[in-house]
C-alpha positions as CSV (number, residue, x, y, z in Angstrom):
1,M,0.0,0.0,0.0
2,S,1.4,3.4,-1.0
3,A,1.8,6.1,1.6
4,K,-0.9,8.7,1.9
5,S,-0.1,12.0,0.1
6,V,0.5,15.0,2.3
7,N,-1.3,18.2,1.4
8,I,0.0,21.4,3.0
9,L,-1.6,24.9,2.9
10,G,1.2,27.5,2.9
11,L,0.8,31.2,3.8
12,E,3.2,34.0,3.1
13,T,2.8,37.6,4.2
14,S,6.4,38.6,5.1
15,C,6.5,41.8,3.0
16,D,4.2,43.0,0.3
17,E,2.8,39.8,-1.3
18,T,-0.2,38.1,0.2
19,A,0.1,34.5,-0.9
20,A,-1.4,31.1,-0.3
21,A,-0.7,27.7,-1.9
22,I,-1.4,24.1,-1.6
23,V,1.5,21.7,-2.3
24,T,1.4,17.9,-2.2
25,D,4.4,16.0,-1.0
26,G,6.6,19.0,-1.2
27,R,6.7,19.0,-5.0
28,I,3.3,18.9,-6.6
29,V,1.8,22.4,-6.8
30,K,-1.9,22.1,-6.6
31,S,-2.5,25.9,-6.4
32,S,-0.5,29.1,-6.0
33,I,-2.3,32.5,-5.5
34,V,-0.3,35.7,-5.0
35,A,-1.9,39.1,-4.5
36,S,0.7,41.8,-5.3
37,Q,0.8,45.2,-3.7
38,T,3.2,46.8,-6.1
39,K,0.7,49.4,-7.2
40,L,0.0,50.4,-3.6
41,H,3.7,51.1,-2.9
42,E,4.8,52.3,-6.3
43,K,4.4,56.1,-5.6
44,Y,6.5,55.7,-2.4
45,G,9.4,53.9,-4.1
46,G,9.4,51.2,-1.5
47,V,7.2,49.1,0.8
48,V,5.3,51.1,3.5
49,P,4.7,48.7,6.4
50,E,1.3,50.1,7.5
51,I,-0.1,50.0,3.9
52,A,1.3,46.4,3.5
53,S,-0.4,45.3,6.7
54,R,-3.8,46.7,5.8
55,A,-3.6,45.1,2.3
56,H,-2.7,41.7,3.9
57,I,-5.7,42.0,6.2
58,E,-8.0,42.6,3.2
59,K,-6.6,39.9,1.0
60,I,-5.5,37.0,3.2
61,Y,-8.8,35.1,3.5
62,P,-9.9,35.7,-0.2
63,V,-6.5,34.5,-1.3
64,I,-6.7,31.4,0.9
65,A,-10.2,30.6,-0.4
66,E,-9.0,31.0,-4.0
67,A,-6.1,28.7,-3.3
68,I,-8.4,26.0,-1.9
69,E,-10.8,26.3,-4.8
70,Q,-8.0,26.2,-7.4
71,A,-6.6,23.0,-5.8
72,S,-10.1,21.4,-5.7
73,V,-9.7,20.3,-2.1
74,D,-11.5,21.0,1.1
75,K,-10.3,21.4,4.7
76,D,-10.5,17.7,5.3
77,D,-7.9,17.1,2.5
78,I,-5.4,19.5,4.1
79,D,-2.9,17.8,6.5
80,A,-1.2,20.9,7.9
81,I,-1.1,24.7,7.9
82,A,2.3,26.3,7.3
83,V,3.2,30.0,7.6
84,A,6.3,32.1,7.2
85,N,6.7,33.7,10.6
86,Q,10.3,35.1,10.1
87,P,12.0,37.2,9.0
88,G,10.1,40.2,7.6
89,L,8.0,43.2,8.5
90,T,6.4,42.4,11.9
91,V,3.1,44.1,11.0
92,A,2.9,42.1,7.8
93,L,4.0,38.8,9.3
94,I,1.4,39.0,12.1
95,V,-1.4,38.8,9.5
96,G,-0.3,35.5,8.1
97,V,0.6,34.1,11.5
98,T,-2.8,35.0,12.9
99,A,-4.6,33.5,9.9
100,A,-2.6,30.3,10.1
101,K,-3.1,29.9,13.9
102,T,-6.8,30.5,13.4
103,L,-7.2,27.9,10.7
104,S,-5.0,25.5,12.7
105,F,-7.2,25.8,15.8
106,V,-10.6,25.8,14.0
107,W,-9.7,23.0,11.5
108,E,-7.7,21.0,14.1
109,K,-4.6,20.8,11.8
110,P,-0.9,20.9,12.8
111,L,0.8,24.2,12.6
112,I,4.2,24.6,11.0
113,A,6.5,27.6,11.3
114,I,8.7,28.5,8.3
115,N,11.7,30.7,8.0
116,H,11.1,32.8,4.9
117,L,14.7,32.7,3.8
118,H,15.0,28.9,4.2
119,A,11.9,28.6,2.0
120,H,13.6,30.6,-0.7
121,L,16.3,27.9,-0.7
122,Q,13.6,25.3,-1.2
123,S,12.2,27.1,-4.3
124,A,15.4,26.3,-6.1
125,L,14.7,22.6,-5.6
126,L,11.0,22.4,-6.6
127,E,11.6,21.1,-10.1
128,Q,14.9,19.3,-9.3
129,N,16.1,16.2,-7.6
130,S,18.0,16.5,-4.3
131,P,21.3,18.4,-4.8
132,E,24.6,16.7,-4.7
133,L,26.3,17.7,-1.4
134,P,28.1,19.8,-0.3
135,T,25.9,22.7,-1.6
136,V,26.2,26.4,-1.4
137,A,23.0,28.4,-1.6
138,L,22.7,32.1,-2.5
139,I,19.6,34.0,-1.5
140,V,19.3,37.4,-3.0
141,S,16.1,39.5,-2.3
142,G,14.9,43.0,-1.4
143,G,15.6,42.5,2.2
144,H,18.4,39.9,2.4
145,T,21.5,38.7,0.7
146,S,22.8,35.5,2.3
147,L,25.0,32.5,1.6
148,Y,24.3,29.1,3.2
149,D,26.0,25.8,3.5
150,Y,23.0,23.7,2.6
151,H,23.0,20.2,4.2
152,S,19.3,19.4,3.9
153,P,16.0,21.4,3.9
154,L,16.1,21.4,7.7
155,Q,19.8,22.2,8.1
156,P,20.9,25.3,6.2
157,M,23.9,26.9,7.9
158,L,24.5,30.6,7.4
159,L,27.9,31.4,5.9
160,G,27.5,35.1,5.3
161,S,24.9,37.9,4.9
162,T,24.6,41.6,4.2
163,I,25.9,44.0,6.8
164,D,23.8,46.9,5.4
165,D,21.7,47.2,2.3
166,A,20.6,44.0,0.6
167,A,21.2,43.7,-3.2
168,G,17.5,44.0,-3.9
169,E,17.2,47.1,-1.8
170,A,20.2,48.7,-3.6
171,F,18.5,48.0,-6.9
172,D,15.3,49.8,-5.7
173,K,17.3,52.8,-4.4
174,V,19.4,53.1,-7.6
175,A,16.2,52.8,-9.7
176,S,14.8,55.7,-7.6
177,I,17.9,57.8,-8.2
178,L,17.6,57.2,-11.9
179,K,13.9,57.9,-11.8
180,L,13.1,54.4,-13.1
181,P,9.8,52.7,-12.2
182,Y,9.3,50.6,-9.0
183,P,10.2,47.8,-8.3
184,G,13.8,48.6,-9.1
185,G,15.1,45.2,-10.0
186,P,13.2,44.7,-13.3
187,S,13.6,48.4,-14.2
188,I,17.4,48.3,-13.8
189,E,17.6,45.1,-15.7
190,K,15.5,46.4,-18.6
191,A,17.5,49.7,-18.8
192,A,20.8,47.8,-18.5
193,Q,20.1,45.8,-21.7
194,N,21.0,48.8,-23.8
195,G,23.9,50.0,-21.6
196,N,27.6,49.5,-21.5
197,P,28.5,47.6,-18.2
198,K,32.0,49.0,-18.4
199,A,31.0,52.7,-18.9
200,I,31.5,53.6,-15.2
201,K,33.6,51.8,-12.6
202,F,31.5,51.9,-9.5
203,P,33.4,50.8,-6.3
204,V,32.3,47.6,-4.6
205,S,33.3,46.2,-1.2
206,M,34.5,42.7,-0.8
207,L,35.0,43.1,3.0
208,G,38.3,41.3,3.1
209,K,39.8,38.4,1.2
210,D,38.0,35.7,3.3
211,S,34.7,37.5,4.0
212,L,31.4,35.9,2.9
213,D,29.4,38.9,4.0
214,F,28.0,41.5,1.7
215,S,27.8,45.3,1.6
216,F,25.9,47.3,-1.0
217,S,25.5,50.7,0.6
218,G,28.7,52.0,-0.8
219,I,27.8,51.3,-4.5
220,K,24.4,52.9,-3.9
221,T,26.0,56.0,-2.5
222,A,28.5,56.0,-5.4
223,V,25.6,56.1,-7.9
224,L,24.0,58.9,-5.9
225,Y,27.2,61.0,-5.9
226,Y,27.6,60.3,-9.6
227,C,24.2,61.7,-10.3
228,H,24.1,64.6,-7.8
229,G,27.7,65.5,-7.0
230,K,29.5,64.6,-3.8
231,D,28.2,67.6,-1.9
232,M,24.6,66.8,-2.9
233,K,24.3,70.4,-3.9
234,G,25.1,70.0,-7.5
235,E,22.7,69.8,-10.4
236,N,20.5,66.7,-10.6
237,K,22.2,65.3,-13.7
238,V,19.5,62.6,-14.2
239,D,17.1,65.2,-15.5
240,S,19.4,66.1,-18.4
241,M,20.7,62.6,-19.1
242,S,20.0,60.8,-22.3
243,E,18.4,57.3,-22.3
244,Q,21.9,55.9,-23.2
245,Q,23.5,57.6,-20.2
246,I,20.8,56.2,-17.9
247,A,21.3,52.7,-19.5
248,D,25.1,52.9,-19.0
249,I,24.7,53.7,-15.3
250,A,22.1,50.9,-14.9
251,A,24.4,48.4,-16.7
252,S,27.5,49.5,-14.8
253,F,25.7,49.3,-11.4
254,Q,24.1,45.9,-12.2
255,S,27.4,44.5,-13.4
256,A,29.2,45.6,-10.3
257,V,26.6,44.1,-8.0
258,V,26.5,40.8,-9.9
259,D,30.3,40.7,-9.9
260,V,30.3,40.7,-6.0
261,L,27.5,38.1,-5.8
262,V,29.3,35.8,-8.2
263,K,32.8,36.2,-6.5
264,K,31.4,35.7,-3.0
265,T,29.5,32.6,-4.1
266,K,32.6,31.2,-5.7
267,R,34.6,31.9,-2.6
268,A,32.0,30.0,-0.5
269,A,31.9,27.1,-3.0
270,E,35.7,26.8,-2.7
271,K,35.6,27.0,1.0
272,I,33.2,24.1,1.5
273,R,34.2,22.3,-1.7
274,A,30.7,22.5,-3.0
275,K,29.4,20.4,-5.8
276,T,26.2,22.3,-6.3
277,I,25.1,25.9,-6.2
278,L,21.5,26.9,-5.4
279,L,20.1,30.3,-6.3
280,G,16.8,31.8,-5.0
281,G,15.1,35.0,-4.0
282,G,13.6,37.9,-6.0
283,V,16.9,39.1,-7.5
284,A,17.5,35.5,-8.7
285,A,15.1,36.4,-11.6
286,N,17.8,38.7,-12.9
287,S,19.1,37.3,-16.2
288,E,22.6,38.7,-15.8
289,L,23.0,37.0,-12.4
290,R,21.8,33.7,-13.8
291,T,24.1,33.9,-16.8
292,R,27.2,34.9,-14.8
293,L,26.6,32.2,-12.1
294,Q,26.2,29.6,-14.8
295,Q,29.5,30.7,-16.4
296,M,31.2,30.6,-13.0
297,C,29.9,27.0,-12.4
298,D,31.0,25.9,-15.8
299,S,34.5,27.4,-15.4
300,M,35.3,25.8,-12.0
301,T,37.3,22.6,-11.7
302,P,35.5,20.3,-11.5
303,P,32.4,22.1,-12.9
304,K,29.5,22.8,-10.5
305,T,25.8,22.1,-11.0
306,L,23.6,25.3,-10.8
307,L,20.0,24.9,-9.6
308,V,18.0,28.1,-10.0
309,A,14.5,28.8,-8.7
310,P,11.9,29.1,-11.6
311,K,11.3,32.8,-12.2
312,R,7.7,32.4,-11.1
313,Y,8.9,31.3,-7.6
314,C,11.8,33.8,-7.2
315,T,9.6,36.5,-5.7
316,D,7.7,35.9,-2.5
317,N,5.2,33.1,-2.8
318,A,3.5,30.4,-0.7
319,V,4.6,27.4,-2.7
320,M,8.1,27.6,-1.2
321,V,6.5,27.8,2.2
322,A,4.4,24.7,1.7
323,S,7.2,22.8,0.0
324,L,9.6,23.3,2.9
325,A,6.8,22.6,5.4
326,Y,6.5,19.1,4.0
327,H,10.0,18.3,5.2
328,K,9.2,19.7,8.7
329,F,5.9,17.7,8.7
330,K,7.7,14.4,7.9
331,A,10.2,15.3,10.8
332,G,7.4,16.1,13.2
333,L,8.5,19.6,13.7
334,F,5.3,21.5,14.6
335,A,4.6,24.8,16.3
336,D,1.9,25.6,18.8
337,L,-0.6,28.4,19.1
338,T,1.8,30.6,20.9
339,L,3.7,31.1,17.6
340,E,4.6,34.8,17.1
341,P,6.2,36.7,14.2
342,I,9.9,37.4,14.3
343,A,11.2,40.4,12.4
344,T,14.8,39.1,12.0
345,G,15.9,35.6,11.3
C-alpha cells in the first residue's frame, strides 16, 4: 500500500505579497495564489509597512479561499497549515501568522512555522532532484543577501549575509535615483540591456579576502554622488541625461553588484568544496546574475551544478513555504498556538 499523500496549505505575508498555496508531498503544486501590492507602494518607491499590513488583512482570506478552490480540495484534505513567521515586517507577518493559527485551531490541523529565507532555498529545488552535497545556496532578495551551506531542507547553515543594504534594496534605491519605475530590479535590468556595463567603474566592497558577508550601501552612494555630486548640492544630472547615459549607469551598477555576488558565491563554494550551487530570492530572476553564475559554475574545476528557482517562484510566494513545510511535517517539527512573528531571522 502506498503512503498517503501530504497536502499542506502554505501562507506567506512577510513583506508586500499576500500568498497562499497548496502543495502535495513538497513537490506537486496544486495551487498558487499571489496578491501583489506593487501598485500600492509604487508612488513611495518602496514598501510602506502600514499599507502592506492593511492590504494583507483585506486579501488574506480571499487568497486562501481561492487557493483551496483552485486546488479542488476542502479542509478535510489538508494535513497541515504552514506559515512564514520570520524574517520580515512584523506588521505584515502577524497577519499571516494570525490567519494560520486561526485555521490550525478551527480545523484542528498541525501548525508549521517556516523561515522565509529557508523557504527561498527550497524554491530552487521544486523542479529538481535533491542536490549533490556539499551545496552552497545564495539567496538574493529585497531584504536579504545571504550565503548558506545547505545540508538538507532542515539544516541550512548561514555562511554570510549583508551588513547593510541587501542587493534588492540597492536595486530599488538606484532605480529611484535614476527615476526608473518601482520595483527597481526589473527596471534596472531592462534599462541595462541597452547599456555599457564598463562605462562607469563603481566601487564595490569585498569586505576582506576571506569574508562571505555583503555590503551594497557603498555602491548605492556612489551612484547617488555620480548623479548629484559629492556635496549633494550640484545639479541633478539625471534630468538632463539621455536614455543611453541612464542605460550605461544601470548596466554598470548591475554588473558591479552581480560581480560581487558571483565572486562571493565562488569563494563560498571553494571554502566548503561545494558540488552544487542553489540560487533563489527575488533578485534570482535577474538574467545577468543567472548567466554569470552559470558561467562561474562551468569554469570551475570540476564544474559545479547550478540549480535556480523558476522565475515564477523567485519573488515571494507560498509554494516555497508549503514545500519546505512538507519536510518539517515528515520530521514532526510542529509549532503551537503561541507562535509569534519574528522580524529578523
